[in-house]
C-alpha positions as CSV (number, residue, x, y, z in Angstrom):
1,M,0.0,0.0,0.0
2,T,1.0,3.3,0.4
3,V,-1.4,2.8,3.3
4,R,-0.9,6.5,4.1
5,A,-4.0,6.9,6.2
6,W,-3.0,4.3,8.8
7,A,0.7,4.2,8.2
8,K,0.9,7.7,9.6
9,A,-1.3,6.9,12.5
10,F,0.2,3.5,13.3
11,V,4.0,3.8,12.9
12,F,5.0,3.3,16.5
13,G,8.4,3.8,18.0
14,V,10.0,0.7,19.6
15,V,12.4,1.0,22.5
16,A,15.8,-0.8,22.2
17,F,15.3,-4.4,23.2
18,S,17.0,-5.7,26.2
19,P,16.6,-9.5,26.6
20,A,16.3,-9.0,30.4
21,V,12.9,-7.4,29.8
22,L,11.5,-10.9,29.3
23,W,13.0,-12.7,32.2
24,A,16.1,-12.5,34.4
25,Q,19.0,-14.1,32.5
26,A,22.6,-14.7,33.6
27,A,25.4,-13.0,31.8
28,G,28.8,-14.6,31.1
29,P,32.3,-13.2,30.9
30,D,32.7,-13.9,27.2
31,D,29.3,-12.6,26.0
32,A,30.6,-9.4,24.5
33,K,33.4,-11.3,22.8
34,L,31.0,-13.7,21.3
35,N,28.6,-11.0,20.0
36,A,31.5,-9.2,18.4
37,F,32.6,-12.5,16.7
38,L,29.0,-13.2,15.5
39,D,28.5,-9.8,14.1
40,K,31.8,-9.9,12.2
41,A,30.9,-13.4,11.0
42,F,27.6,-12.1,9.7
43,D,29.3,-9.1,8.0
44,D,31.9,-11.4,6.4
45,R,29.1,-13.6,5.0
46,A,27.1,-10.6,3.8
47,A,30.2,-9.1,2.1
48,L,30.0,-12.1,-0.4
49,Q,26.4,-11.1,-1.2
50,P,26.0,-7.5,-2.5
51,Q,22.2,-8.0,-2.9
52,L,21.9,-8.9,0.8
53,L,23.8,-5.8,1.8
54,T,21.3,-3.7,-0.3
55,S,18.3,-5.5,1.2
56,L,19.7,-4.5,4.6
57,G,19.7,-0.8,3.6
58,L,23.4,-0.6,3.0
59,K,25.2,0.9,0.0
60,T,28.3,-1.2,0.1
61,A,29.1,-3.0,-3.2
62,Y,26.1,-1.0,-4.5
63,D,27.2,-1.4,-8.1
64,R,27.4,-5.2,-8.1
65,L,25.0,-8.2,-8.1
66,N,25.7,-11.6,-6.4
67,D,28.0,-14.2,-7.7
68,Y,25.7,-16.9,-9.1
69,T,28.4,-19.5,-9.9
70,P,28.9,-22.8,-8.0
71,A,32.3,-21.5,-7.0
72,G,30.7,-18.4,-5.5
73,E,28.3,-20.6,-3.4
74,Q,31.2,-22.8,-2.4
75,R,33.1,-19.7,-1.1
76,Q,30.1,-19.0,1.2
77,T,30.1,-22.6,2.4
78,D,33.8,-22.6,3.0
79,L,33.4,-19.4,5.0
80,A,30.6,-21.0,7.1
81,R,32.8,-24.0,7.8
82,S,35.8,-21.9,8.9
83,Q,33.6,-19.7,11.1
84,L,32.0,-22.8,12.8
85,D,35.5,-24.1,13.5
86,E,36.5,-20.8,15.0
87,L,33.4,-20.7,17.1
88,K,34.0,-24.1,18.6
89,R,37.7,-23.4,19.2
90,G,37.3,-20.0,20.6
91,F,34.3,-20.2,23.0
92,D,33.4,-22.3,26.0
93,L,29.7,-22.6,26.7
94,A,30.4,-22.5,30.4
95,R,31.7,-18.9,30.0
96,L,28.6,-17.7,28.2
97,G,25.4,-16.3,29.6
98,D,21.9,-17.4,28.6
99,Q,21.4,-15.2,25.6
100,A,25.0,-15.8,24.4
101,K,24.5,-19.5,24.6
102,L,21.4,-19.2,22.5
103,S,23.3,-17.1,20.0
104,Y,26.1,-19.7,19.9
105,E,23.6,-22.5,19.2
106,V,21.8,-20.5,16.6
107,F,25.0,-19.8,14.7
108,A,26.2,-23.4,15.0
109,W,22.8,-24.7,13.6
110,Q,22.9,-22.2,10.7
111,A,26.5,-23.1,9.8
112,E,25.9,-26.8,10.0
113,Q,22.8,-26.5,7.9
114,A,24.6,-24.4,5.3
115,I,27.4,-27.0,5.0
116,E,25.0,-29.9,4.7
117,N,22.8,-28.0,2.1
118,Q,25.8,-27.3,-0.1
119,R,26.0,-31.0,-0.9
120,W,22.6,-30.7,-2.6
121,R,22.8,-27.4,-4.3
122,A,22.8,-28.9,-7.8
123,H,19.5,-30.6,-7.0
124,E,17.7,-27.3,-6.5
125,F,15.9,-25.6,-9.4
126,P,17.0,-22.0,-10.0
127,F,13.8,-21.7,-12.2
128,A,10.9,-22.8,-10.1
129,A,7.1,-22.5,-10.4
130,N,7.0,-19.5,-8.0
131,R,10.4,-17.8,-8.5
132,T,12.8,-17.1,-11.3
133,P,16.0,-15.1,-11.3
134,T,14.8,-13.3,-14.5
135,G,11.8,-12.0,-12.4
136,N,13.6,-11.6,-9.1
137,L,16.4,-9.3,-10.3
138,P,14.2,-6.5,-11.7
139,V,12.0,-6.7,-8.6
140,F,15.2,-6.4,-6.5
141,L,16.3,-3.3,-8.3
142,I,12.8,-1.7,-8.1
143,N,12.2,-2.4,-4.5
144,N,15.6,-2.2,-2.9
145,H,18.0,0.0,-4.9
146,R,17.5,3.5,-3.6
147,V,18.7,6.4,-5.7
148,D,19.6,9.4,-3.5
149,S,22.5,10.7,-5.5
150,V,24.1,10.6,-8.9
151,K,26.5,7.9,-7.6
152,D,23.5,5.7,-6.7
153,A,22.1,6.1,-10.2
154,E,25.4,5.2,-11.7
155,D,25.5,2.1,-9.5
156,Y,22.0,1.2,-10.7
157,I,23.3,1.4,-14.3
158,A,26.3,-0.8,-13.3
159,R,23.9,-3.4,-12.0
160,L,21.8,-3.2,-15.2
161,K,25.0,-4.0,-17.1
162,D,26.0,-6.7,-14.6
163,I,22.8,-8.6,-15.5
164,E,24.7,-9.9,-18.6
165,R,27.3,-11.6,-16.3
166,V,24.6,-12.9,-13.9
167,M,22.5,-14.5,-16.7
168,G,25.6,-16.0,-18.2
169,E,26.5,-17.6,-14.9
170,I,23.0,-18.9,-14.4
171,A,22.8,-20.3,-17.9
172,A,26.1,-22.2,-17.4
173,D,24.9,-23.5,-14.1
174,V,21.5,-24.8,-15.2
175,T,23.2,-26.4,-18.2
176,A,25.8,-28.2,-16.0
177,R,23.0,-29.4,-13.7
178,A,21.2,-30.8,-16.8
179,D,24.3,-32.7,-17.7
180,K,23.9,-34.5,-14.3
181,K,20.2,-35.3,-15.1
182,L,19.2,-32.6,-12.6
183,V,16.6,-30.8,-14.7
184,A,13.4,-29.0,-13.5
185,P,10.0,-30.5,-14.3
186,A,8.7,-29.6,-17.8
187,L,6.0,-27.3,-16.2
188,V,8.6,-24.7,-15.3
189,F,9.9,-23.8,-18.7
190,A,7.0,-22.2,-20.7
191,P,6.0,-19.7,-17.9
192,S,9.7,-18.9,-17.1
193,I,10.4,-18.1,-20.7
194,A,7.2,-16.1,-21.1
195,D,7.9,-14.0,-18.0
196,A,11.5,-13.4,-19.0
197,R,10.2,-12.1,-22.3
198,K,7.7,-9.8,-20.6
199,V,10.5,-8.1,-18.7
200,M,11.5,-6.7,-22.2
201,A,8.0,-6.2,-23.6
202,G,8.0,-2.4,-24.0
203,A,10.2,0.6,-24.1
204,P,13.1,0.9,-24.4
205,F,13.3,-2.6,-26.0
206,T,10.2,-2.4,-28.2
207,A,7.3,-0.1,-28.9
208,G,4.7,0.4,-26.2
209,P,4.7,1.6,-22.5
210,D,7.9,1.6,-20.5
211,V,8.9,-1.8,-19.0
212,A,8.9,-1.8,-15.2
213,V,12.6,-1.5,-14.6
214,W,13.0,1.4,-17.1
215,A,10.0,3.2,-15.6
216,D,11.6,2.8,-12.2
217,F,15.0,4.0,-13.2
218,Q,13.5,7.1,-14.9
219,A,11.3,7.9,-11.9
220,K,14.3,7.7,-9.5
221,V,16.6,9.7,-11.7
222,N,14.0,12.4,-12.3
223,K,13.6,12.9,-8.5
224,L,17.3,13.8,-8.1
225,D,18.2,17.4,-7.3
226,V,20.6,17.8,-10.3
227,D,20.4,19.8,-13.5
228,A,18.7,18.6,-16.7
229,E,21.9,17.8,-18.5
230,A,23.1,15.4,-15.7
231,K,19.7,13.7,-15.7
232,K,19.8,13.2,-19.5
233,K,23.3,11.7,-19.2
234,L,22.1,9.2,-16.6
235,L,19.0,8.3,-18.6
236,D,21.0,7.8,-21.8
237,E,23.4,5.5,-20.0
238,G,20.5,3.6,-18.4
239,R,18.8,3.1,-21.7
240,A,22.1,1.9,-23.3
241,A,22.6,-0.5,-20.4
242,L,19.2,-2.0,-20.8
243,T,19.3,-2.3,-24.6
244,G,22.8,-3.6,-24.6
245,P,24.2,-5.9,-21.8
246,F,20.8,-6.3,-20.0
247,K,19.1,-7.5,-23.2
248,R,21.9,-9.7,-24.2
249,G,21.8,-11.4,-20.7
250,Y,18.1,-12.1,-21.0
251,E,18.3,-13.3,-24.5
252,K,21.0,-15.8,-23.5
253,I,19.1,-17.3,-20.6
254,I,15.9,-17.5,-22.7
255,G,17.8,-19.4,-25.4
256,V,19.2,-21.8,-22.8
257,L,15.8,-22.4,-21.3
258,E,14.3,-23.1,-24.7
259,T,17.0,-25.7,-25.3
260,L,16.5,-27.3,-21.9
261,S,12.8,-27.4,-22.3
262,K,13.2,-30.0,-25.0
263,S,14.7,-32.5,-22.5
264,A,12.8,-31.3,-19.4
265,G,12.2,-33.6,-16.5
266,A,8.9,-35.3,-15.7
267,N,6.3,-33.4,-13.7
268,A,7.0,-35.6,-10.7
269,G,8.6,-35.4,-7.3
270,V,12.4,-35.3,-6.6
271,W,12.4,-39.1,-6.1
272,R,13.1,-39.2,-9.9
273,L,16.4,-37.4,-9.4
274,P,19.7,-39.1,-8.7
275,E,19.8,-39.6,-4.9
276,G,16.4,-38.0,-4.8
277,E,15.2,-39.7,-1.6
278,A,18.2,-38.5,0.4
279,Y,17.8,-35.0,-1.1
280,Y,14.2,-34.9,0.1
281,A,15.2,-36.0,3.6
282,N,17.6,-33.1,3.6
283,R,14.8,-30.7,2.5
284,L,12.5,-31.9,5.3
285,K,15.2,-31.4,7.9
286,N,16.0,-28.0,6.5
287,W,12.4,-26.7,6.3
288,T,10.9,-28.3,9.5
289,T,14.1,-28.0,11.6
290,T,13.3,-31.4,13.0
291,A,14.4,-35.0,12.4
292,L,10.8,-36.1,11.5
293,S,10.6,-38.6,8.6
294,A,8.4,-38.1,5.6
295,E,6.0,-40.6,7.0
296,D,5.7,-38.7,10.3
297,V,5.0,-35.5,8.4
298,H,2.4,-37.2,6.2
299,Q,0.5,-38.7,9.1
300,T,0.5,-35.4,10.9
301,G,-1.1,-33.9,7.9
302,L,-3.8,-36.5,7.6
303,S,-4.6,-36.0,11.3
304,E,-4.9,-32.2,11.0
305,V,-7.0,-32.5,7.8
306,K,-9.5,-34.7,9.8
307,R,-9.6,-32.2,12.7
308,L,-10.1,-29.1,10.6
309,R,-12.8,-30.6,8.4
310,A,-14.8,-31.3,11.6
311,E,-14.4,-27.6,12.7
312,M,-15.6,-26.5,9.2
313,E,-18.7,-28.6,9.7
314,G,-19.7,-26.3,12.5
315,I,-19.7,-23.2,10.3
316,K,-21.6,-25.0,7.7
317,A,-24.3,-25.7,10.2
318,K,-24.2,-22.2,11.6
319,V,-25.0,-20.6,8.2
320,G,-27.8,-23.3,7.6
321,F,-26.3,-24.9,4.5
322,K,-27.9,-28.2,3.6
323,G,-25.6,-30.7,2.1
324,T,-22.2,-32.3,2.7
325,L,-19.0,-30.3,3.6
326,Q,-17.8,-31.0,0.1
327,D,-21.0,-29.5,-1.3
328,F,-20.5,-26.4,0.9
329,M,-16.9,-26.0,-0.2
330,T,-18.1,-26.2,-3.8
331,F,-20.8,-23.6,-3.1
332,V,-18.2,-21.1,-1.6
333,R,-15.8,-21.8,-4.4
334,T,-18.3,-21.2,-7.2
335,D,-21.0,-18.8,-6.1
336,P,-20.5,-15.3,-7.8
337,Q,-21.2,-13.5,-4.5
338,F,-17.8,-14.6,-3.2
339,Y,-15.8,-13.0,-6.0
340,Y,-14.6,-9.5,-6.9
341,P,-15.3,-8.2,-10.4
342,N,-12.4,-9.2,-12.7
343,T,-11.7,-5.6,-13.6
344,E,-9.3,-2.9,-12.5
345,A,-11.9,-1.6,-10.2
346,G,-12.2,-5.1,-8.7
347,R,-8.4,-5.2,-8.2
348,E,-8.5,-1.8,-6.5
349,Q,-11.3,-3.0,-4.2
350,Y,-9.2,-6.1,-3.3
351,L,-6.2,-4.0,-2.3
352,S,-8.4,-1.6,-0.4
353,D,-10.0,-4.4,1.6
354,A,-6.6,-5.8,2.4
355,R,-5.4,-2.4,3.6
356,G,-8.5,-2.2,5.8
357,F,-7.9,-5.6,7.4
358,I,-4.3,-4.6,8.2
359,A,-5.4,-1.3,9.6
360,Q,-7.8,-2.9,12.0
361,V,-5.0,-5.2,13.3
362,M,-2.7,-2.2,13.8
363,E,-5.4,-0.5,15.8
364,K,-5.9,-3.5,18.2
365,A,-2.3,-4.7,18.2
366,P,-1.1,-2.9,21.4
367,A,-3.5,-5.1,23.4
368,Y,-1.7,-8.2,22.1
369,F,1.9,-7.1,21.6
370,S,4.3,-5.2,23.8
371,R,6.1,-3.9,20.7
372,L,5.0,-3.0,17.2
373,P,7.2,-2.6,14.1
374,K,8.8,0.7,13.2
375,A,8.6,0.0,9.5
376,P,5.3,0.9,7.8
377,L,3.6,-1.7,5.6
378,E,2.5,-1.3,2.0
379,V,0.1,-3.5,0.0
380,R,0.7,-3.9,-3.8
381,A,-0.4,-6.0,-6.7
382,V,2.2,-8.2,-8.3
383,E,3.5,-6.6,-11.4
384,K,1.9,-7.8,-14.7
385,W,5.2,-9.1,-16.1
386,R,5.7,-11.7,-13.4
387,E,2.2,-12.8,-12.6
388,A,2.6,-16.2,-14.2
389,T,5.5,-17.2,-11.9
390,A,4.6,-15.3,-8.8
391,S,2.9,-16.9,-5.7
392,I,-0.6,-16.1,-4.7
393,A,0.7,-13.7,-2.0
394,F,4.0,-13.0,-0.4
395,Y,5.9,-10.5,1.8
396,N,9.0,-8.4,1.0
397,R,10.9,-7.2,4.1
398,G,11.6,-3.6,4.9
399,T,14.8,-2.2,6.4
400,P,15.7,-2.2,10.1
401,D,15.6,1.6,10.2
402,G,12.0,1.7,8.9
403,K,13.0,3.8,5.9
404,R,12.0,1.1,3.4
405,P,8.6,-0.3,4.1
406,G,7.6,-3.9,4.3
407,I,5.5,-4.9,1.3
408,V,2.7,-7.4,0.9
409,Y,2.2,-8.5,-2.7
410,F,-1.1,-10.0,-4.0
411,N,-1.2,-11.8,-7.4
412,L,-4.3,-10.4,-9.0
413,A,-3.8,-11.9,-12.4
414,D,-7.4,-13.3,-12.5
415,L,-10.0,-12.3,-9.9
416,T,-12.3,-15.1,-11.1
417,Q,-9.8,-17.4,-9.3
418,T,-9.6,-15.3,-6.0
419,L,-12.2,-15.7,-3.2
420,K,-13.3,-12.4,-1.6
421,P,-13.7,-13.9,2.0
422,H,-10.2,-15.3,1.7
423,V,-8.5,-11.9,1.5
424,E,-8.8,-11.4,5.2
425,D,-6.7,-14.3,6.4
426,V,-4.1,-13.8,3.7
427,S,-3.7,-10.1,4.8
428,Y,-3.1,-11.2,8.4
429,H,-0.6,-13.9,7.3
430,E,1.5,-12.0,4.9
431,G,1.1,-8.6,6.6
432,A,0.1,-7.9,10.2
433,P,0.4,-9.5,12.6
434,G,2.1,-12.2,10.5
435,H,5.3,-11.8,8.5
436,H,5.6,-8.0,9.0
437,F,5.6,-8.3,12.8
438,Q,7.9,-11.3,12.9
439,V,10.5,-10.0,10.4
440,S,10.4,-6.3,11.5
441,L,10.5,-6.9,15.3
442,A,13.4,-9.3,14.9
443,Q,15.6,-7.0,12.8
444,E,14.8,-4.0,14.9
445,Q,16.2,-5.6,18.1
446,A,19.5,-3.8,18.3
447,G,20.6,-5.8,21.3
448,L,20.7,-9.1,19.4
449,P,23.6,-10.2,17.1
450,K,22.8,-9.9,13.4
451,I,22.5,-13.7,12.8
452,R,19.4,-13.6,15.0
453,R,18.0,-10.4,13.6
454,F,18.2,-11.2,9.9
455,N,18.1,-14.9,9.5
456,G,15.5,-17.5,10.3
457,P,14.3,-21.0,9.5
458,G,11.0,-21.4,7.5
459,A,9.3,-23.5,10.1
460,Y,9.5,-20.5,12.5
461,T,8.7,-17.7,10.1
462,E,5.9,-19.5,8.3
463,G,4.7,-21.1,11.4
464,W,4.3,-17.7,13.1
465,A,2.4,-16.3,10.1
466,L,0.0,-19.3,10.1
467,Y,-0.4,-19.0,13.9
468,T,-1.5,-15.3,13.5
469,E,-4.4,-16.3,11.1
470,A,-6.1,-17.8,14.2
471,L,-4.8,-15.1,16.5
472,A,-6.7,-12.6,14.4
473,K,-9.9,-14.4,15.4
474,E,-9.0,-14.0,19.0
475,M,-8.6,-10.3,18.3
476,G,-12.2,-10.1,17.2
477,F,-12.0,-10.3,13.4
478,Y,-13.6,-12.6,10.8
479,Q,-17.1,-11.3,11.7
480,D,-18.3,-12.7,8.4
481,P,-18.8,-16.5,8.9
482,Y,-17.7,-17.1,5.4
483,A,-14.4,-15.3,6.1
484,D,-14.1,-17.5,9.2
485,F,-14.8,-20.6,7.0
486,C,-12.1,-19.4,4.7
487,R,-9.7,-19.0,7.6
488,L,-10.3,-22.7,8.5
489,A,-10.0,-23.6,4.8
490,S,-6.6,-21.8,4.7
491,E,-5.4,-23.9,7.6
492,L,-6.8,-27.0,6.0
493,W,-4.8,-26.1,2.9
494,R,-1.6,-25.9,5.0
495,A,-2.4,-29.3,6.6
496,S,-3.0,-30.7,3.1
497,R,0.5,-29.5,2.1
498,L,2.0,-31.9,4.6
499,V,0.1,-34.8,2.9
500,V,0.7,-33.6,-0.7
501,D,4.4,-32.6,-0.4
502,T,5.4,-35.9,1.2
503,G,3.0,-37.7,-1.2
504,L,4.7,-36.2,-4.3
505,H,8.3,-36.5,-3.1
506,A,8.4,-39.6,-0.9
507,K,5.3,-41.7,-1.8
508,R,5.7,-41.0,-5.6
509,W,2.2,-39.6,-6.1
510,S,1.4,-38.3,-9.5
511,R,0.7,-34.6,-10.1
512,E,-2.9,-35.5,-10.8
513,Q,-3.2,-37.5,-7.5
514,A,-1.8,-34.6,-5.5
515,L,-4.0,-32.1,-7.3
516,A,-7.1,-34.1,-6.5
517,F,-6.3,-34.3,-2.8
518,L,-5.6,-30.6,-2.6
519,K,-8.8,-29.6,-4.4
520,D,-10.8,-31.9,-2.1
521,N,-9.2,-30.2,1.0
522,S,-9.0,-26.5,0.1
523,L,-11.0,-23.7,-1.4
524,L,-8.3,-23.0,-4.0
525,S,-9.5,-22.4,-7.6
526,D,-8.3,-24.7,-10.3
527,L,-5.7,-22.1,-11.3
528,D,-4.3,-21.6,-7.8
529,A,-4.5,-25.3,-6.9
530,G,-2.4,-26.1,-10.0
531,R,0.1,-23.3,-9.2
532,E,0.4,-24.7,-5.7
533,I,1.1,-28.3,-6.8
534,D,3.7,-26.9,-9.3
535,R,5.3,-24.9,-6.4
536,Y,5.6,-28.1,-4.3
537,L,7.1,-30.0,-7.2
538,T,9.8,-27.4,-7.7
539,N,10.5,-26.4,-4.1
540,P,10.4,-29.7,-2.2
541,G,9.7,-29.6,1.6
542,Q,9.1,-25.8,1.8
543,A,5.4,-26.3,2.0
544,T,5.7,-28.4,5.1
545,S,7.2,-25.6,7.1
546,Y,4.0,-23.7,7.7
547,K,2.0,-26.3,9.5
548,M,4.9,-27.8,11.4
549,G,5.9,-24.5,12.8
550,Q,2.4,-23.4,13.7
551,L,1.7,-26.7,15.5
552,K,4.8,-26.1,17.6
553,I,3.9,-22.6,18.5
554,V,0.4,-23.6,19.4
555,E,1.8,-26.5,21.5
556,L,4.1,-24.1,23.3
557,R,1.3,-21.7,24.0
558,R,-0.8,-24.4,25.5
559,K,2.1,-25.6,27.6
560,A,2.6,-22.1,28.9
561,E,-1.1,-21.6,29.6
562,A,-1.3,-24.9,31.5
563,A,1.9,-24.2,33.5
564,L,1.2,-20.5,34.4
565,K,-2.6,-20.5,34.7
566,T,-3.5,-17.0,36.0
567,K,0.1,-15.8,35.5
568,F,-0.2,-16.4,31.8
569,A,-0.3,-13.2,29.7
570,L,-0.6,-13.4,25.9
571,K,1.7,-10.3,25.4
572,D,4.4,-12.0,27.4
573,F,4.1,-15.2,25.4
574,H,4.3,-13.3,22.1
575,D,7.4,-11.5,23.5
576,A,9.0,-14.9,24.3
577,V,8.3,-16.2,20.8
578,L,9.2,-13.1,18.8
579,L,11.9,-11.0,20.6
580,D,14.7,-13.6,20.5
581,G,14.7,-13.6,16.7
582,A,13.7,-16.5,14.5
583,L,14.8,-19.8,15.9
584,P,14.8,-23.5,15.0
585,L,11.9,-25.1,16.7
586,G,13.9,-27.0,19.3
587,L,15.6,-23.8,20.5
588,L,12.3,-22.0,20.4
589,E,11.0,-24.6,22.9
590,T,14.0,-24.0,25.1
591,R,13.3,-20.3,25.2
592,V,9.6,-20.7,26.0
593,D,10.5,-23.1,28.8
594,A,12.8,-20.5,30.2
595,Y,10.0,-17.9,30.0
596,I,7.7,-20.3,31.8
597,A,10.2,-21.1,34.6
598,A,10.9,-17.4,35.1
599,K,7.2,-16.5,35.4
600,K,6.6,-19.3,37.8
601,G,9.5,-18.2,39.9
């Protein structure tokens, strides 16, 4: 959004975080030394990733993009290994206080996971159903590269030129993977190629309106306080960078994708890849932060599907619908009253409604949270040129200083596929009090080392966002029973992901079998259900993180409520979950246990 009305009203200041606010914690003699080591380690890692530096609001290496070669990734892994060795040699847990011990464990977990994941890097698909480098890089420049000076504009131009190198590196990498029979499913190629072409569909490449990255560069340059001649020089150089190296880079990767599409992999799970079963075990460990097997995850999903369907029966009865739950889901999925007009006015109404849902959360949030994010939050539609490969909705983090807002994106390609009552729960999940609260509050805690402010496992981050969908009901929202039904359907969808993801990759389900299960257990349209299955096929294990993380947070809350009884305060519990940064689920339980013990004492 530019949600100006509420952003001005609800941008709250946040006091510097001191961990002792939550509970009394012992300090150790080597705490400061460890924090200095960890911050340097984070900075050394970030120095290898210019795009990460920019996303953090820094202008270091502002004229370069990341190294996309296998050798570049290996350098990052080698650094993680050496830092882990230095950590273990240089620090004794007995000399660290409570928070420092937690930081030690978080860093060790991150480094060990990075080292283990490097073994499987070639199994990953750079071009996936819901992300492509050809789409991500223009979005990165538009959303993250600020132009406050002529030098910043020159750096933007340098990055436009650097696209040729990047696309060459990616082209060589995906070709090398294909030589090892590590090729993405066939479903990836046509939309990836189409979206890459859309990036150049317009001025200055062809006739028609300005393409997004060219419009962005012009707008940023024209705002500079410099004379017309200086602006013209920058714009001429920007145009030349786009029509020269930028275009050559995109044409190269499009050509490689067209070639690979002729020998694309089957639309099936990663079991089809060399060592596919071991790779999927790695993905589950990475995304859930647990040692659970695929069968454990699958059975958890089936149990949750059964529970949620029973709750949905209650709303069906409440609204007086006669028929089965499946009939009711079909009614909600197909009745015209539950859809926006598939027009520009309908899209504006969708965005306006989402802003309203976020605004009402911000108004009530002080009763449920001790701290609120500094960064404002905007709601935007996904750009037209990347609709085919973008997710249904997603969050883009702001900067720690609040100068760049967090952004919730909605894919409004076809509103005949988007349920109106579903907008409410998605707004809470992606925006407030979901990802925006979790991400912003973590990175704003100046008392924590950077590894805990800016990194986090998916089971925690997505688990929190899913938890907040139900929290919003506690806050008094979902007044429309159909919106509440959609909330439950959204949770059912996440439970179904446990079944479908493991089905595809461990039980060798077909795409059609997975699609049928998802459609039976969600309100997703045919279009969105298909997109989801394609996403699971090309990003194995990621979809399991939501429900596994949410189940752990709910479990820990019930544990705290039972242990503390009248001493339990929801604000305190949310502090205990949020204000130590994003943690693997085992360490999150350790912190909540410490909070419970302190409150009891």
